[in-house]
Residue frames as qw, qx, qy, qz and C-alpha x, y, z in Angstrom:
[[0.729, -0.547, 0.127, -0.392, 20.26, -48.66, -86.73],
 [0.075, 0.528, -0.828, 0.172, 22.93, -50.56, -84.79],
 [0.718, -0.116, -0.672, -0.144, 22.54, -54.20, -84.12],
 [0.431, -0.613, 0.350, -0.562, 21.50, -54.55, -80.48],
 [0.975, -0.138, -0.153, -0.079, 22.05, -58.29, -80.26],
 [0.507, -0.700, 0.487, 0.129, 25.03, -59.50, -78.22],
 [0.318, 0.558, -0.714, -0.279, 27.89, -61.06, -80.22],
 [0.942, 0.004, -0.233, -0.242, 27.38, -64.70, -81.04],
 [0.402, -0.587, 0.700, -0.068, 29.36, -67.11, -78.89],
 [0.693, 0.323, -0.596, -0.246, 30.72, -70.13, -80.61],
 [0.947, -0.287, -0.134, -0.045, 31.02, -73.61, -79.18],
 [0.736, 0.245, -0.291, 0.560, 34.82, -73.23, -79.35],
 [0.034, 0.557, -0.278, 0.782, 34.82, -69.98, -77.34],
 [0.742, -0.499, 0.055, -0.445, 32.52, -71.48, -74.67],
 [0.963, -0.055, -0.201, 0.171, 34.76, -74.56, -74.56],
 [0.516, 0.403, -0.319, 0.685, 37.91, -72.42, -74.17],
 [0.303, -0.603, 0.194, -0.712, 36.24, -70.40, -71.40],
 [0.895, -0.374, -0.014, -0.241, 35.20, -73.55, -69.55],
 [0.855, 0.193, -0.281, 0.391, 38.68, -75.01, -70.07],
 [0.246, 0.495, -0.336, 0.763, 40.29, -71.92, -68.50],
 [0.572, -0.550, 0.112, -0.598, 37.71, -71.85, -65.68],
 [0.966, -0.205, -0.155, -0.010, 38.61, -75.45, -64.82],
 [0.687, 0.264, -0.308, 0.602, 42.33, -74.68, -64.81],
 [0.095, -0.588, 0.221, -0.772, 41.69, -71.59, -62.69],
 [0.786, -0.472, -0.007, -0.400, 39.68, -73.66, -60.22],
 [0.939, -0.042, -0.231, 0.253, 42.41, -76.30, -60.00],
 [0.430, 0.429, -0.299, 0.736, 45.06, -73.61, -59.42],
 [0.390, -0.609, 0.135, -0.678, 42.95, -72.01, -56.68],
 [0.918, -0.354, -0.085, -0.156, 42.59, -75.34, -54.90],
 [0.825, 0.148, -0.261, 0.478, 46.31, -76.05, -55.17],
 [0.178, 0.537, -0.249, 0.786, 47.13, -72.60, -53.82],
 [0.586, -0.561, 0.082, -0.579, 44.76, -73.07, -50.90],
 [0.915, -0.325, 0.161, -0.175, 45.60, -76.63, -49.96],
 [0.071, 0.662, -0.737, -0.120, 48.86, -77.56, -51.73],
 [0.008, 0.048, -0.998, -0.037, 47.27, -80.96, -52.25],
 [0.346, 0.398, 0.717, -0.456, 43.84, -82.52, -52.08],
 [0.322, 0.372, -0.371, -0.788, 43.35, -81.91, -55.76],
 [0.411, 0.233, 0.881, -0.035, 40.39, -84.05, -56.75],
 [0.023, 0.265, 0.640, 0.721, 38.25, -83.89, -59.86],
 [0.236, -0.699, -0.675, -0.022, 35.18, -83.49, -57.67],
 [0.315, -0.673, -0.206, 0.636, 36.67, -80.45, -55.88],
 [0.185, -0.158, 0.409, 0.879, 37.70, -78.87, -59.19],
 [0.079, -0.454, -0.734, -0.499, 34.27, -79.44, -60.74],
 [0.278, -0.757, -0.551, 0.214, 32.53, -77.99, -57.67],
 [0.292, -0.542, 0.005, 0.788, 34.82, -74.91, -57.64],
 [0.063, -0.076, 0.532, 0.841, 34.24, -74.34, -61.37],
 [0.530, 0.320, 0.387, -0.683, 30.47, -74.95, -60.98],
 [0.588, 0.350, -0.559, -0.469, 30.44, -77.70, -63.53],
 [0.956, -0.159, 0.105, -0.224, 29.56, -81.37, -63.35],
 [0.550, -0.469, 0.647, 0.244, 32.31, -83.94, -63.03],
 [0.699, 0.393, 0.560, 0.208, 31.19, -85.26, -66.43],
 [0.308, 0.949, 0.054, 0.041, 31.63, -81.76, -67.85],
 [0.299, -0.801, 0.496, 0.150, 35.14, -81.66, -66.41],
 [0.660, -0.136, 0.703, 0.227, 35.94, -85.06, -67.92],
 [0.616, 0.721, 0.312, 0.061, 34.71, -83.77, -71.28],
 [0.189, 0.951, -0.239, 0.057, 37.55, -81.21, -71.19],
 [0.009, 0.619, -0.770, 0.158, 40.18, -83.34, -69.41],
 [0.803, -0.005, -0.536, -0.260, 39.98, -87.10, -69.71],
 [0.786, -0.287, -0.456, 0.302, 41.82, -87.58, -66.41],
 [0.429, -0.878, -0.014, 0.210, 43.35, -85.78, -63.45],
 [0.642, -0.252, 0.356, 0.631, 46.79, -86.26, -65.09],
 [0.371, 0.537, 0.461, 0.601, 45.54, -84.55, -68.27],
 [0.174, -0.945, -0.227, -0.157, 44.33, -81.61, -66.19],
 [0.594, -0.681, 0.157, 0.397, 47.67, -81.38, -64.36],
 [0.587, 0.087, 0.429, 0.681, 49.57, -81.45, -67.67],
 [0.161, 0.776, 0.390, 0.470, 47.32, -78.61, -68.90],
 [0.392, -0.913, -0.063, 0.092, 48.10, -76.61, -65.71],
 [0.637, -0.416, 0.326, 0.561, 51.87, -77.20, -66.15],
 [0.484, 0.411, 0.484, 0.602, 51.54, -76.32, -69.86],
 [0.008, -0.921, -0.289, -0.262, 49.76, -73.04, -69.12],
 [0.504, -0.815, 0.113, 0.262, 52.35, -72.06, -66.52],
 [0.650, -0.195, 0.450, 0.581, 55.26, -73.07, -68.78],
 [0.412, 0.630, 0.459, 0.473, 53.76, -71.34, -71.83],
 [0.141, -0.983, -0.113, -0.026, 53.72, -68.05, -69.90],
 [0.547, -0.652, 0.349, 0.392, 57.41, -68.42, -68.98],
 [0.625, 0.127, 0.555, 0.533, 58.32, -69.51, -72.51],
 [0.264, 0.843, 0.369, 0.289, 56.49, -66.55, -74.02],
 [0.270, -0.949, 0.101, 0.127, 58.39, -64.16, -71.75],
 [0.657, -0.344, 0.479, 0.470, 61.69, -65.90, -72.66],
 [0.539, 0.443, 0.522, 0.490, 60.96, -65.49, -76.38],
 [0.047, 0.972, 0.195, 0.123, 60.06, -61.84, -75.84],
 [0.433, -0.807, 0.296, 0.273, 63.38, -61.19, -74.06],
 [0.686, -0.049, 0.553, 0.471, 65.22, -63.21, -76.73],
 [0.436, 0.669, 0.458, 0.391, 63.77, -60.93, -79.43],
 [0.151, -0.970, -0.052, 0.181, 64.97, -57.75, -77.74],
 [0.231, -0.781, 0.443, 0.375, 67.97, -55.98, -79.25],
 [0.585, 0.587, -0.501, -0.250, 70.36, -57.40, -81.81],
 [0.990, -0.083, -0.107, 0.039, 71.49, -61.02, -81.92],
 [0.139, 0.760, -0.576, 0.267, 74.80, -61.40, -80.08],
 [0.590, 0.077, -0.774, 0.217, 76.70, -64.14, -78.30],
 [0.180, -0.094, -0.721, 0.663, 75.25, -64.88, -74.88],
 [0.356, -0.170, -0.066, -0.917, 71.86, -63.29, -75.54],
 [0.673, -0.254, -0.617, -0.320, 69.94, -66.51, -74.83],
 [0.535, -0.264, -0.646, 0.476, 71.29, -66.91, -71.30],
 [0.001, -0.004, 0.195, -0.981, 70.64, -63.20, -70.73],
 [0.521, -0.213, -0.362, -0.743, 67.03, -63.73, -71.87],
 [0.669, -0.280, -0.688, 0.030, 66.69, -66.76, -69.57],
 [0.365, -0.166, -0.522, 0.753, 68.04, -64.80, -66.59],
 [0.205, -0.072, 0.012, -0.976, 65.73, -61.82, -67.27],
 [0.619, -0.239, -0.536, -0.522, 62.83, -64.28, -67.52],
 [0.733, -0.306, -0.600, 0.099, 63.54, -66.21, -64.36],
 [0.415, -0.147, -0.421, 0.793, 65.13, -63.60, -62.14],
 [0.175, -0.673, -0.297, -0.655, 62.54, -61.28, -60.65],
 [0.153, -0.428, 0.458, -0.764, 61.83, -59.47, -57.40],
 [0.356, -0.192, -0.908, 0.106, 60.77, -62.09, -54.88],
 [0.043, 0.243, 0.531, -0.810, 58.82, -59.42, -52.99],
 [0.391, 0.056, -0.305, -0.867, 56.15, -59.09, -55.64],
 [0.705, 0.070, 0.468, -0.528, 52.75, -60.71, -55.33],
 [0.795, 0.458, -0.264, -0.297, 53.14, -62.25, -58.81],
 [0.343, 0.488, -0.785, 0.168, 56.41, -63.92, -57.81],
 [0.331, -0.193, 0.767, -0.515, 54.95, -65.28, -54.57],
 [0.802, 0.242, 0.216, -0.501, 51.87, -66.65, -56.39],
 [0.699, 0.508, -0.483, -0.140, 54.04, -68.26, -59.08],
 [0.133, 0.419, -0.843, 0.311, 56.23, -69.88, -56.40],
 [0.545, -0.048, 0.627, -0.555, 53.26, -71.16, -54.42],
 [0.840, 0.372, -0.003, -0.395, 51.71, -72.60, -57.58],
 [0.530, 0.547, -0.649, 0.014, 55.06, -74.10, -58.63],
 [0.180, -0.331, 0.828, -0.416, 55.46, -75.71, -55.20],
 [0.717, 0.129, 0.462, -0.506, 52.02, -77.25, -55.42],
 [0.796, 0.496, -0.223, -0.266, 52.59, -78.47, -58.96],
 [0.245, 0.539, -0.791, 0.157, 55.95, -79.92, -57.94],
 [0.428, -0.172, 0.758, -0.461, 54.17, -81.87, -55.22],
 [0.790, 0.286, 0.350, -0.415, 51.47, -83.30, -57.50],
 [0.734, 0.594, -0.300, -0.135, 53.91, -84.17, -60.33],
 [0.208, -0.687, 0.690, -0.087, 56.66, -85.67, -58.17],
 [0.636, -0.110, 0.760, -0.073, 55.58, -89.26, -58.69],
 [0.690, 0.503, 0.507, 0.114, 54.99, -88.98, -62.44],
 [0.328, -0.413, 0.323, 0.786, 57.68, -87.38, -64.59],
 [0.261, 0.425, 0.699, 0.512, 55.41, -87.51, -67.66],
 [0.058, -0.870, -0.479, 0.103, 53.44, -84.67, -66.15],
 [0.220, -0.802, 0.113, 0.543, 56.34, -82.21, -66.55],
 [0.645, 0.298, 0.499, 0.496, 56.86, -82.78, -70.28],
 [0.221, 0.925, 0.205, 0.233, 55.93, -79.10, -71.00],
 [0.368, -0.877, 0.264, 0.160, 58.77, -77.95, -68.72],
 [0.704, -0.191, 0.541, 0.418, 61.19, -80.36, -70.41],
 [0.531, 0.628, 0.422, 0.381, 60.16, -78.97, -73.82],
 [0.021, -0.998, -0.001, -0.064, 60.79, -75.41, -72.62],
 [0.524, -0.682, 0.429, 0.275, 64.26, -76.30, -71.33],
 [0.715, 0.175, 0.528, 0.423, 65.02, -78.04, -74.63],
 [0.327, 0.868, 0.251, 0.276, 64.13, -74.78, -76.39],
 [0.285, -0.935, 0.200, 0.068, 66.37, -72.80, -74.01],
 [0.689, -0.371, 0.508, 0.360, 69.30, -75.20, -74.53],
 [0.632, 0.482, 0.441, 0.416, 68.96, -75.03, -78.34],
 [0.123, 0.969, 0.091, 0.193, 68.96, -71.21, -78.16],
 [0.467, -0.803, 0.332, 0.165, 71.98, -71.09, -75.83],
 [0.735, -0.110, 0.532, 0.406, 73.95, -73.51, -78.03],
 [0.540, 0.626, 0.431, 0.361, 73.06, -71.58, -81.19],
 [0.050, 0.992, 0.101, 0.061, 73.98, -68.07, -80.13],
 [0.668, 0.524, -0.247, 0.468, 77.73, -68.51, -79.87],
 [0.326, -0.822, 0.288, -0.367, 78.33, -67.47, -76.28],
 [0.080, 0.427, -0.850, 0.297, 80.55, -69.20, -73.71],
 [0.712, -0.220, -0.562, -0.359, 78.60, -72.45, -73.26],
 [0.544, -0.120, -0.694, 0.456, 80.24, -73.41, -69.97],
 [0.020, -0.038, -0.351, 0.935, 79.43, -70.10, -68.40],
 [0.502, -0.135, -0.271, -0.810, 75.91, -70.04, -69.84],
 [0.717, -0.230, -0.638, -0.161, 75.04, -73.51, -68.53],
 [0.399, -0.097, -0.616, 0.672, 76.61, -72.68, -65.16],
 [0.180, -0.030, 0.167, -0.969, 74.42, -69.58, -64.89],
 [0.637, -0.179, -0.456, -0.595, 71.35, -71.53, -65.92],
 [0.659, -0.198, -0.702, 0.184, 72.06, -74.15, -63.25],
 [0.217, -0.057, -0.474, 0.851, 72.71, -71.42, -60.66],
 [0.380, -0.128, -0.087, -0.912, 69.44, -69.64, -61.51],
 [0.720, -0.212, -0.566, -0.342, 67.52, -72.90, -61.23],
 [0.564, -0.132, -0.676, 0.454, 69.24, -73.73, -57.95],
 [0.012, -0.034, 0.313, -0.949, 68.44, -70.32, -56.43],
 [0.558, -0.165, -0.265, -0.769, 64.81, -70.63, -57.53],
 [0.743, -0.194, -0.632, -0.106, 64.47, -74.15, -56.15],
 [0.405, -0.037, -0.616, 0.675, 66.18, -73.23, -52.88],
 [0.205, -0.026, 0.230, -0.951, 63.74, -70.41, -52.32],
 [0.639, -0.127, -0.459, -0.604, 60.80, -72.45, -53.60],
 [0.738, -0.220, -0.634, 0.072, 61.46, -75.19, -51.07],
 [0.396, -0.861, 0.067, -0.312, 62.17, -72.55, -48.42],
 [0.854, -0.054, -0.243, 0.457, 65.68, -73.87, -47.84],
 [0.379, -0.298, -0.139, 0.865, 66.70, -70.22, -47.43],
 [0.184, 0.905, 0.381, 0.036, 65.39, -66.72, -48.04],
 [0.509, 0.129, 0.049, 0.850, 67.47, -63.94, -49.52],
 [0.031, -0.722, -0.298, 0.624, 66.98, -60.36, -48.44],
 [0.485, 0.858, 0.165, -0.037, 66.42, -57.72, -51.12],
 [0.061, -0.867, 0.466, 0.163, 70.02, -56.61, -50.70],
 [0.532, -0.278, 0.782, 0.168, 71.27, -60.21, -51.12],
 [0.665, 0.534, 0.521, 0.037, 69.09, -60.71, -54.21],
 [0.316, 0.939, -0.099, -0.087, 70.61, -57.55, -55.75],
 [0.288, -0.693, 0.640, 0.166, 74.11, -58.77, -54.88],
 [0.646, 0.056, 0.748, 0.143, 73.44, -62.11, -56.58],
 [0.564, 0.758, 0.327, -0.008, 71.93, -60.38, -59.63],
 [0.093, 0.929, -0.326, -0.147, 74.98, -58.09, -59.89],
 [0.444, -0.452, 0.752, 0.182, 77.35, -61.03, -59.61],
 [0.675, 0.353, 0.644, 0.075, 75.39, -62.91, -62.27],
 [0.422, 0.899, 0.084, -0.086, 75.52, -59.89, -64.56],
 [0.142, -0.792, 0.560, 0.197, 79.32, -59.69, -64.12],
 [0.557, -0.136, 0.802, 0.166, 79.67, -63.36, -65.01],
 [0.605, 0.594, 0.530, 0.009, 77.33, -62.98, -67.97],
 [0.212, 0.923, -0.150, -0.283, 79.21, -59.97, -69.29],
 [0.178, -0.561, 0.757, 0.286, 82.05, -62.38, -70.11],
 [0.743, 0.184, 0.629, -0.138, 79.77, -64.93, -71.80],
 [0.644, 0.748, -0.010, -0.162, 80.57, -63.61, -75.28],
 [0.023, -0.769, 0.628, 0.117, 84.30, -64.29, -74.90]]
């Protein structure tokens, strides 16, 4: 006879679920309002008491760092996945970075990521400590680029160009058409094809 009881939930799994629910609630609020992020609003959205929220995050800054960490961990995981593709060769790290950061701006996932990034940029602008997870990711990228033996000048130029394009679109300084995005991607690929020299 099969056991008909539901699987046991542990305190750790409940805590992780609540932790994620709080981060999800904070992201939803940021996406809706691009500001006005208060602990009270987050707790209400997550249907938890403010004390419960403070049990998981000792302060609003701690919650923001956790949001930035979660966002950055996703990007870092994708970078590592691209880095592991194929055989090690000079220039592969900047190729992995470009594949990670260059995506179709017409997708819903890209638009959501950009809206969330814009909101996080706004709430972290007065406290650089809050972007430590992003700084750690870039340190990892720089170590990989330096270690793989490609043309460092070209690699760092492409990294700066990719960041500049992203920031320009993020801040709505300009919008590229699909054709223009493809032209930039093709130009980048041509530049990167020389990165092993």
